[in-house]
N, C-alpha and C positions, 0 to 999 in steps of 0.2 A: 639671335643667330650669329654664328661665328662665320663671317664671310670667308675669311682667309682658309679655314679650314673645308668649308663647302667648295671653294674653288680648287683647293688641293686635291680633294677627292675627284673632282671632274677631270683634272689633267693627269691623273695617274695612268701609265700606260695599262691598258687591257687586253684580254686574248683576242677580242672581237676587232680590235683596231691595229692597223699596220703602221707602227711607230719605228722610226729609225732607232730611238733609246732603248725599245723593248728588250733586244738581246743584252746590252749592257747592263740594263737593269737588273735583269734576271741574275746575271754574273755576279752584281753588287749584292743583290739579296742571297744568292748562294753563299757568298763569301761570309756574309754575316752569321748564316746559319751554321755553315761548316767551322767557323771560327768559335762560336759559341759551344757547339757540340764538342770539340777538341778539348776547350777548356773545362767543360763539365766533366768529361771523361778523365781528362790529366789530372785535375782537383780531385775528383772521387777516388781515382787510384792512388794518389799520394797520400790522401787523408788515410785510405785503408789500408794502406802499407805501414805508416807509421801507426796506426792504431793496433795492427795485428802485432808489430814486433813489440811495441810497448806493452800490450797485454801479455804476451809472453813472458817478457823479462820481469813485470810487475808481479805477475801470477806465479812465478817460480822463486823469485827473491825479496818480494815484497816491496813497497814504495820507500820504507825508511828502515834503517836498522841502527840498533843501538849495541856497541862492542865497547870492549876496554880501549881506553884512551892511552894507546901505544903506537910506536911508529911500526909495527908489523903490518905489512900489506900480504902476507902469505895467508894461506889456508891453515897453516899451524897456528891457531890463536891462542892468545892470553885469556884464561878464564875470567868470567865476571860471576857474582854470586846472584842466584834468582832472588828477586824482592817482590814478594806478593802485594805489598803497598803500591809499589810503583806500577806492577802489572795491572792492578784495579784502576789507578789513576790514568793509565793509557786508555784502558777500554773506557772510561767515562769521558773521554773526548768525544766531542760531536763528528768530527772528521775521521775517526778510526772505526774500522769495520771489524777488524781481527788482530789479535796479538798472540804470537807464538814464540816459543823458544827454539833455538837451533844451536848446531855444534858441528864443526868442519874438521876434518883430518885427511892429508894426502896418504895416498896408498899404492900399490902396485898389485896388478892382478896378471898372473902367468897362468895360461890355460891353453890346451890344445895347441901347444907350440907358438903361441900368441903372447905379447907382453903389452900391458896397457895401463899408463900412469891415469890414476883417477883421484877424484875427490869424493871422500864419503861425507855425505850431509846427514847428520844425525838428527832425528825428529821425535817427539815424544806425542803424547795423548791430545796435546792441544793443536797439532798440526791440522790444518785443513787440506782435504783432498780436493776441492772444487777444480784447481787448475789441472791437476793430473787425471782426474775422472775424465775430461775431455780429450786427454791426447794418450791415453793407455791403449795400444794396440792389440795386446794378448795377457792373459792373465789378469790379475785383480790387485787392488791396493792389499797391502798387509794391515792386521790389526795389531795395535799395542796394547798389551794389559800389564797384568802384575808380573808375569813371566817374561824373560828376555825373549825376544824373538830372533831368528837368524835369517828371517826374510828380507829381502831387499827388492828395489825397483831399479832396473838398468835400462838404458836407452837402446833402441834398435841397432844404433851404430855399434855400440859395445858389444851386442849379442851377436851381430853378424862377424864382426872382428875375432871375438873369442868362441865362436861357434856354439852360442850358448842359447836354451830354450827355457820355457817355464818350467819350474820344478827341477832345474839342473842346479848341482852345487859346484861351487868354485872356491879356491883358497885365495886369500887377500893378505898381501904383507904390508905391514905398518913399520915404518921407520921411526924409532922412538925420538921424541924431542929433546931428550936430555943425553948428554954425553956419557959414554960407559955402558949404557943399555943394549939389549941385544934388540934385533927386530921381532916383532910379534904378528902371529897369524891368526887369521879368523877364516872359518869356513861358513859361507853364506848360501842361502838358497833363492834363486830367482822366483819372486812371486808375480812379478809382470813387466811388460816390456813397454816402455813408452818412446814416443817420438814429438818433439817440438819443432823440428827442423832448424833449431838454433844451435850452431855449432858451440857456442859459449856454454849451453847446456849439455847437449846430447855427447859430445866428444869428452865432457869432462866428470859429469856427477852421476852418483847413485845414492839412493834414499836408504837408510839403514835405522834401526832402533839407536836412539842417542845414547843408551846406555853401554853401548860396544864403545864409543869413543871416550865416554868419561871412564870407563875402565881402562883403555889403552893408555890414556893420558894421566891415570893415577889421580882423577878428579873425584870428589864426593859427589853425592846425587843432586847437590844443589848448584853446581857449578855447570855453566853453558858457555858457549862462544858469544851469545847474544840473544837480542830479541828482535825478531821480525814484525815490522807493523804495516799492516794493510789500510789503505785509506779507501774510503768510499768515493773519492774522485782524485784523479792524479794531476788536475789542473790546478789546484792549489797547494802542490806539493811543498812549495818554498815556505809559503805563510804556515802550514800546518807543521812543517819541519821546525819553525821557530816556536810555535806552542808546545811543541813535544819536548824540544830544547830546554825551555823554561821549567817543565815539570822535572826532568832529568837534572838538571841544575841544581834544583831544591835537594834532590835525593842524594846528589854528590855531597852536599853540605851536610845533610843527616847521617849519611853513611860511611862518609870519608873514602870512598869508591869512585875512582875517576872514571867516567864513562864518557863515549863520544857517539854523538847523533850524526847520521850521514844519511843523505838520500840515495836512491840508486843511481841518478844523474852523477853523483860525487864519486860513487864506486865505480862506475863505467863510463867515463865522460866520454870515450872513443866512439861508443855505439850511439849515443844521443848526439853528439856533434855531426856524425855521418848523418843521422835523421834530419837534424837542421838543415844540411845540405840540400835535403829534397823540396824545401820551400824556395830555395833560390831558382830550382828547376821550374816550379811552379809558376813565379813570377815571371821568369824568362818566356815562358809558354803564352802566359796571359798577355804580356806586352807584343810578342809577336803577332798574336792572333788579333788583338785590338787594332795594331797598325795595319795590318793588311786589310781588315774588315773596312776600317775607316779609309784608306786610300781608295779602296773600292767604292764606296759609297760617295766620296767626294767627285771621282771619274764619272759616276752614274748621274749624280745630280747636276754635274757640269753640261752633261749631254743632254739633259732635260730643260735646263735653262735655255742652251743653243737652240733647242727645237722650239721652245715656247717664246723665242725672243720677239717675235710680232705680238703675241699676247702680253708681254710685258709693256711694251710700247703703248698698246691700246689703253691698258690700266693705267698707266702714269698720264696718259692724254686726257683720260676722263677723272683725273685728280687724284689717284692713288700715290700715297706717300712711298718713298723707296723702303721703310720700314714694313709697310703693309705687304708689299710685294715679296720681300724677304720671307716675310713670316709665311707666307704662300709655299714657297719653296722649302722652308724648314719644315713645313706641315708634310709636305711630300717626303722629304728625307726621313722624318719621324714615323710614317705611315711604312714606309718601305723597310725601315730599320725594325720595327715591331713585327713586320711579316716575317723576317730574317731569324728574330728572336725566337718567334713562336715554333717555327721549323727546327731551330736549334735546340730548343727545348725537347722537342718531341724526338730528334734524333740522339741528342746526348744522354737524355734520361734512358730512353730506350735501349741504348746500345749498354749502358749501365747495368740496367735490369736484366738483360740477357745474360752478361757476365756474372752478376750476383747470384741468379738463380741456377744457372747451367754450368758455371765454370767452364766456358768455351775455351779460354784462352789459358794453357797450363805453363807452369814455370819449372826450373830446375830447383828443387829444395837446397841442394847444396851451395847454390850460388845466390838465391834469392830468399831463403830461409822461409819459404811456404811454398805449396806445390801448385798453386792457380794464383791468376792476378786478382787481388783482393780489391773489392768496391765499398765505400763508405759513403751513404747519401748523408749529405749535410744541407737541409733546406736554407739556412742563412747563407751558406757559401753560395748556392745556385742563385739565390735571389740577389746578392751582392754581385755575383757576375752578370747577372742581366741589367741590373740598376747602373753597373759601372760601364757596361759596354755602350747601353743607350746614352748615358752622359757624356762619355767621352766622344764617341761617334758624333753625337750631336754638337758638340763644341768644334769638332772638327769641320762639320757642314757649314760653320760659319764662314769659313774662307770663300767656298764658291758662291755662297750668298751675297758676300760683298761685291762680287763682280756685277751684280744687278745694278747697284748704286752708280756704276760707271757707264751705264748705259743711256744714253739721251733718248726721249721719246721719238724725236722724229727719225733717228737713224734705226731704232728698234722695229718702228711700224715699217720702215722700207726694207727691212733685212729681208733677205731670201737665201 
């Protein structure tokens, strides 16, 4: 039988007893519960926010791209040649889920007295519509067959600016990438309207048949801007990039064509640097909540120790060692912390579930890139928050427990 734990359970403030420490202990337990609830909600929102933004970026632009090794960072790209052997080898990689070709070219749309600069992203039969099928608001994706199609996908933002609807047509002007050549025009038909709430995508891109870009750039059917590679998991993107780089390097040696392998983080570092700053916000919240909870528990335990000073004196008088008495009050603190953690989990997970299921708290998509506060449940993160809070607050409770060793049995027994 654990005597210290037995005594700890007996001296805990109960509803039926009128203890001076009861309201202070309740505040301490409430602080633990509130702190953990805030941490669970904050971490779930931050993980959800990062996950939502990353999924949109990776869904549109892939995890890794292979392009021509030149210093050009514009959307007017230098072509590379399709390589069926390289394509097959990329698909054979265990980490790769899909590979497709792409081509991009800047253009200008002038329609209904509005002018908009855009980037036309050319796609072919290899293109996966998984991402856009969940973001199309009106119309449908267009199909690519042997015949060239004039159908395109545009964003809701562009459709509103240019006053376009599904099945409407518009003229797009392409500036040639070679001096001395006149601008060329193409008439496109709106097949569908999408919305990702990411300005990087919605303000800029339209999807079209790749053969338009090949024709406008005077490329043949084997020339493209590059490969887009989708991974099964973005968590190992740097290692997977190195493996793909090894394959691409071998093909460079074989074909004498210089290619560059780059991850989406390298293409858009500013977005991912911004997402990384969210981790700092999470750590600040966790630090503050644990600090407040720990200080409240220290106060609560000190009040209990003072209230039970007579009992401490009696225990020491009958031969209990300081460590045994300290263990009693550490058990008291541990039981109170556990109670607070239980309520904190119920409140925190409950609030997260309500937001996850009903999207109670909306957001401005223009500012936050999504229409509601995202929630992503992470069992490991919640477990770590619980374990971390318990361990840190228990360590903090060693301070008031040391006060017990300073009490002499005679003074403690006579304490009033």
